[in-house]
C-alpha positions in Angstrom: 88.1 128.6 53.9 89.0 131.1 50.9 91.3 129.4 48.2 93.4 131.0 45.4 94.2 128.7 42.6 97.1 129.4 40.1 96.9 128.2 36.6 94.6 128.0 33.8 94.4 124.5 32.5 92.0 121.6 32.9 93.9 120.5 36.1 93.1 123.8 37.6 89.5 123.6 36.5 89.2 120.2 38.2 90.8 121.6 41.5 88.2 124.5 41.4 85.6 122.1 40.7 86.8 120.1 43.8 87.1 123.0 46.0 83.7 124.4 44.8 82.3 121.2 46.3 84.1 121.4 49.7 82.1 122.2 52.9 84.7 124.7 53.6 84.5 127.0 50.7 83.8 130.4 51.7 85.4 131.9 48.4 87.2 130.5 45.4 89.4 132.5 43.3 91.7 131.4 40.2 94.6 133.3 38.6 94.0 133.5 35.8 91.5 130.6 35.5 89.6 130.0 32.3 86.2 129.9 30.8 85.2 127.0 32.8 86.4 128.2 36.1 84.5 131.4 35.8 81.1 129.7 36.5 82.5 128.5 40.0 85.1 131.0 40.9 86.2 134.5 40.5 88.8 134.7 37.7 91.6 137.3 38.3 94.0 139.2 35.8 97.9 138.5 36.1 100.7 136.0 35.6 100.7 133.0 37.8 104.5 132.8 37.5 105.1 136.5 38.7 105.7 136.6 42.4 104.4 140.0 42.8 101.4 139.4 40.9 100.6 136.5 43.0 101.2 138.3 46.2 99.0 141.1 45.3 96.1 138.6 44.6 96.5 136.8 47.9 96.5 140.1 49.6 93.4 141.2 47.6 91.4 137.9 48.2 92.5 137.1 51.8 92.8 133.7 50.6 93.6 131.1 53.6 95.1 128.7 51.2 97.1 129.0 47.9 97.2 125.9 45.7 99.9 126.2 42.8 98.8 124.1 39.9 101.4 124.4 37.0 105.2 123.9 37.4 106.4 127.2 36.1 105.2 129.1 39.2 106.9 126.7 41.4 110.1 126.8 39.5 109.8 130.8 39.8 109.9 130.7 43.5 106.1 131.9 43.9 105.7 129.4 47.0 108.8 130.9 48.5 107.5 134.3 48.2 104.3 133.8 49.7 105.5 131.7 52.5 107.9 134.4 53.4 104.8 136.7 54.0 103.1 134.1 56.1 100.9 132.3 53.5 99.8 128.8 53.5 100.7 127.3 50.3 100.3 123.8 48.6 103.4 123.7 46.5 107.2 123.4 46.9 109.6 126.0 46.9 112.0 126.8 43.8 114.8 124.7 45.3 112.7 121.5 45.6 111.0 122.4 42.3 114.4 121.5 40.8 113.3 118.0 40.6 111.1 118.9 37.9 112.6 122.0 36.3 116.0 120.5 36.0 115.9 116.6 34.9 119.8 116.5 35.0 119.3 117.6 39.1 116.7 115.1 39.4 118.5 112.2 38.1 121.6 113.0 40.3 119.2 113.3 43.2 117.4 110.0 42.5 120.8 108.3 42.3 121.7 109.8 45.6 118.6 108.4 47.0 119.4 104.9 45.5 116.2 105.0 43.5 116.1 102.5 40.6 115.9 104.2 37.2 116.7 104.2 33.8 120.6 104.5 33.0 121.4 108.0 31.8 124.3 109.8 30.0 124.4 113.7 30.3 125.6 116.1 27.3 126.1 119.6 27.2 127.9 119.9 24.0 126.6 118.6 20.5 130.1 117.3 19.6 130.1 115.2 22.7 126.8 113.7 22.0 127.5 113.0 18.2 130.8 111.4 19.3 129.1 109.1 21.7 126.3 108.2 19.2 128.8 107.4 16.4 130.8 105.2 18.9 127.7 103.0 19.5 127.6 99.8 17.3 124.5 97.9 16.7 122.9 99.9 19.5 125.5 98.9 22.0 127.3 101.9 23.3 130.6 101.2 25.2 130.3 101.3 29.0 126.3 101.9 28.9 124.1 98.8 27.9 121.6 100.8 26.1 119.2 99.1 23.5 119.1 100.4 20.1 116.3 102.7 20.9 117.1 105.8 23.0 115.2 108.1 25.1 116.4 111.7 24.6 115.1 114.5 27.3 115.5 118.2 27.5 116.8 119.0 31.0 114.5 122.0 31.6 110.7 122.7 31.5 109.0 121.3 28.2 105.3 121.2 29.2 105.6 117.3 28.8 107.0 117.4 25.4 110.6 117.8 25.5 111.1 114.0 25.0 112.0 111.9 21.8 112.1 108.0 21.6 113.8 106.8 18.6 116.5 104.6 17.0 116.8 106.7 13.9 120.3 108.3 14.2 119.3 111.4 12.0 116.4 112.1 14.2 118.3 111.8 17.3 121.0 114.2 16.0 118.5 116.9 15.1 116.4 116.5 18.4 119.8 116.7 20.1 120.9 119.9 18.1 117.5 121.6 19.0 118.0 120.8 22.8 121.5 121.5 23.2 121.3 125.0 21.5 120.1 126.2 25.0 119.9 123.4 27.5 121.3 120.2 28.9 120.5 117.0 27.1 120.0 113.5 28.9 120.1 110.2 27.1 118.4 107.4 28.6 118.1 103.7 27.9 114.5 102.8 26.5 112.6 100.9 29.1 109.8 98.5 28.1 106.7 98.0 30.3 103.9 100.3 31.1 103.7 103.6 32.8 102.1 104.8 36.0 101.6 108.3 37.5 101.9 108.0 41.5 101.1 111.1 43.6 102.2 111.4 47.2 101.2 114.2 49.2 103.6 115.4 51.8 103.6 118.0 54.6 107.5 117.8 54.7 107.6 115.0 57.3 104.8 112.4 56.4 103.2 111.6 53.1 100.4 109.7 51.8 99.8 108.1 48.5 97.0 108.6 46.1 95.3 106.1 43.8 97.6 105.5 40.8 96.6 106.7 37.4 97.9 105.9 33.9 98.5 108.9 31.6 98.6 108.4 27.8 101.5 110.6 26.2 101.3 109.5 22.6 99.1 111.4 20.1 97.4 108.4 18.4 95.8 105.2 19.3 97.9 102.3 19.8 100.4 104.7 21.7 102.0 106.0 18.4 103.0 109.3 17.2 104.5 112.3 18.9 104.5 112.8 22.5 101.9 115.3 23.8 101.3 116.8 27.3 98.7 114.0 27.6 95.9 112.6 25.7 93.9 111.3 28.6 94.2 109.1 31.8 92.6 106.4 33.7 92.1 106.1 37.5 92.3 103.5 39.2 94.8 101.4 37.1 93.7 97.7 37.0 97.3 96.4 37.5 98.3 98.9 40.0 97.4 96.3 43.0 98.4 96.7 46.8 101.4 94.7 46.1 102.8 96.8 43.5 102.1 100.2 45.2 103.9 98.7 48.1 106.9 97.9 46.1 106.8 101.4 44.5 106.7 102.9 48.0 109.3 100.7 49.3 111.8 101.1 46.6 111.1 104.6 45.0 108.7 106.7 47.2 110.1 106.2 50.7 113.9 106.5 49.7 112.8 109.8 47.9 111.4 111.1 50.7 114.3 110.1 52.9 116.7 112.1 50.7 114.5 115.1 50.8 114.9 115.0 54.4 118.5 114.5 54.4 119.0 117.6 52.0 116.6 119.4 53.9 114.4 120.6 51.0 111.3 121.5 53.2 108.8 119.8 50.4 105.1 120.7 50.9 102.7 119.8 48.3 102.4 116.9 45.9 105.2 114.9 44.3 104.5 113.1 41.2 106.6 109.9 40.5 106.5 108.7 36.8 106.9 105.2 36.8 107.9 102.5 34.3 106.8 99.1 35.6 109.1 96.6 33.9 109.6 92.7 33.8 112.4 93.6 36.5 110.3 95.9 38.6 109.3 99.5 38.9 111.8 102.0 37.7 111.5 105.9 38.0 111.2 107.8 34.8 110.9 111.2 36.1 109.6 113.8 39.2 107.0 116.2 38.7 106.6 118.6 41.5 102.6 119.1 41.0 99.6 117.3 40.3 99.6 115.6 36.7 97.5 116.9 33.8 95.5 115.1 32.7 95.7 112.5 35.6 94.2 115.2 37.9 91.0 115.3 36.0 90.4 111.6 36.6 91.7 111.4 40.1 89.9 114.2 41.5 86.2 113.1 40.7 87.0 110.0 42.7 88.1 111.8 45.8 85.1 111.4 48.4 86.9 113.2 51.3 86.8 117.0 51.4 89.9 118.4 49.3 89.7 121.4 51.7 90.6 119.2 54.7 93.2 117.3 52.5 95.2 120.3 51.1 94.9 122.2 54.3 96.6 119.5 56.1 99.5 119.3 53.6 100.0 123.1 53.8 99.6 123.2 57.6 101.9 120.2 58.2 99.3 117.7 59.5 99.2 115.0 56.9 99.6 112.2 59.5 96.1 112.8 60.6 94.3 112.5 57.4 93.3 109.4 55.6 91.5 110.4 52.2 88.9 108.1 51.0 87.8 107.7 47.3 84.8 106.3 45.5 84.7 102.7 44.5 84.3 103.8 40.8 86.1 104.2 37.7 87.1 107.5 35.8 88.2 107.8 32.2 89.5 111.2 31.0 89.8 112.0 27.4 91.8 115.1 26.0 90.1 116.9 23.1 92.6 118.6 21.3 92.9 121.4 18.6 93.7 120.4 15.0 97.5 120.0 14.2 98.3 119.6 18.0 101.0 118.9 19.4 103.1 120.6 16.5 101.3 123.5 15.2 97.6 124.4 16.1 95.4 127.4 15.8 94.0 129.2 18.8 90.6 131.1 19.1 88.5 128.5 17.5 84.9 129.1 18.3 83.3 126.2 20.4 80.0 125.1 18.9 78.8 122.8 21.8 79.8 120.9 25.1 78.3 117.9 26.6 76.4 118.6 29.9 78.1 117.7 33.5 75.4 115.4 34.7 77.2 113.5 37.2 78.2 110.6 35.1 80.4 112.9 32.8 82.3 115.8 33.4 83.9 118.6 31.2 87.1 120.4 32.2 88.2 123.6 30.2 92.0 124.3 29.5 92.8 127.7 28.6 89.5 128.5 27.1 88.5 132.3 27.0 85.3 134.4 26.1 85.6 136.5 22.9 84.4 140.1 22.9 80.8 138.8 22.4 80.9 136.3 25.2 81.4 133.3 22.9 83.5 130.5 24.0 86.8 129.9 22.1 89.8 127.7 22.4 93.0 129.0 24.1 95.6 126.2 23.5 96.2 122.8 22.0 94.6 120.8 24.7 91.4 122.3 24.8 89.0 120.2 26.9 89.1 116.9 29.1 86.0 115.2 29.2 85.7 112.5 32.2 83.6 109.6 32.2 82.4 107.9 35.5 81.2 104.5 36.0 81.0 101.4 38.3 83.8 99.7 36.1 86.4 101.0 33.4 84.0 99.9 30.4 81.1 101.9 31.6 83.3 104.9 32.4 85.1 104.7 29.1 81.9 104.5 27.3 80.6 107.6 28.7 83.8 109.3 28.3 83.8 108.8 24.6 80.3 109.7 24.1 81.0 113.0 26.1 84.0 113.7 23.9 82.1 113.4 20.7 79.7 115.9 22.0 82.6 118.5 22.1 82.5 120.3 18.8 84.7 122.9 17.3 86.5 122.9 13.9 89.1 120.3 13.7 88.6 118.8 17.2 90.0 115.2 17.8 90.8 112.9 20.6 92.1 109.4 21.3 89.2 106.9 21.7 91.3 104.2 23.2 92.3 105.7 26.6 93.0 102.7 29.0 92.1 99.9 26.4 95.7 98.5 26.7 95.2 97.4 30.2 92.4 95.1 29.0 94.0 93.6 26.0 96.0 90.2 26.2 
C-alpha cells in the first residue's frame, strides 16, 4: 500500500514513522514533510492545503491512501476533492471539518447533540462583549452563572493558541478586541478539573476509541504561562480507567456520532474530543477533526497493530471488523521549543545535536528543514517532540527528559514536568 501523508509537523513525522513500520508499506510520501520524514519517505514540494497541488501529488505517486494530518487542509476541502476523484482518504470533508474550523458551529452542534459542555456566550461585536462584561458584578453575570475567571476563544482556526483564560477585565477586553477584528468570539465558563484528549476513529457508521492522552497546553511548569500548541503529552493517562472512558463514551462520544449521522455529515477519519474531567463529570471543551499534536507522538509508538490495516479500514468503511492493540507500556512526549515560543521566536536556528532513536526514546521533527549546506535547522516554534518509552510513567518520563536534554540548538527549552501532575496528591 502506497501512502501519501499531508503536513510537516511532528504529528506527521510520527505518522510516517508508524507507516514505515507497516508490513503493508510499499511506498511512503509526505507533502511537504520535514527533515525527519525525508529519512523514511519521499518529501514532495507543495501546499497541503491546496486541493490542486494535493490532487497532483496523489496522481503522481499512485497513493492508495491519503492521510491528512493538520486541520487546515481539511477545512480547505482537500478530502472532498480527493474523494470526488475516487481516492481513499483518512480525514473528513470540509462540512464536517467545521467542528474544528468554527467553534461557534461546534458549540451549536454539541448542544443539538445534548453533549454536556461549558456554558457559552457568543459575540460578534466588541461593543456587545464590553457591555456584557461591564454588567457582570463580582464575577456573576446575569443569566449565566459563570465564575470570575473566564475562557475566551477565537471561533476560527488558531493552531491551538486562540484561547485566553483570565479574570483580568483589561486583559479580557484586549483579547476580545483582537479576535473580534475579524472573527467571532466565544466566552465560556471556566471549568476546573483535568483535561483528557480522547480520539475516536470512525468510518462513517462505526467508531472505536483509542487510549486517552493528556496534553499540556501551558508553556511553563506547573501549568502556568500562555497557551501553546502543546508542550508535551502522556499516554496512557493513569486516571482514565475503563469506568471513566465508558462514561465519556456514553455521555459525549456516542451522542456526537448519533448527531453526525442525523445531520448526514458522512465523517471518515478521527474525531478528537477535548474533555475536562470535573467533579460533576466529563465536559466537552472542544472538537478537533484530526489527530492531536503532541498527543500522536505519544500514542502512535504504543500501537502494536499495523497502522496500515487500521487507517485503511477507516478510509474504506470497515472499522467494525478492526480491534487495534496497544503495548502495555507508557509514553511521555516532551516538546523542545524555540526561544520566545509561543510569542515571537526565530526560525532557521542550526541544530547542533539530537539523541539517537534507540527504541526506548524517539525524536520527531516539526517543520525542520535542511539549509543549502544540508545542515539541519529549525522551522518553527515547536521544533521537536522527544518521546520516552518505559514499563511505567516514571521510566518513560526519565528517558524523555534525558532525550530532551540532548536536543541542542541555541535557546532551546522544554517543560520537564510533563505528566507529573497525575502523580501528585
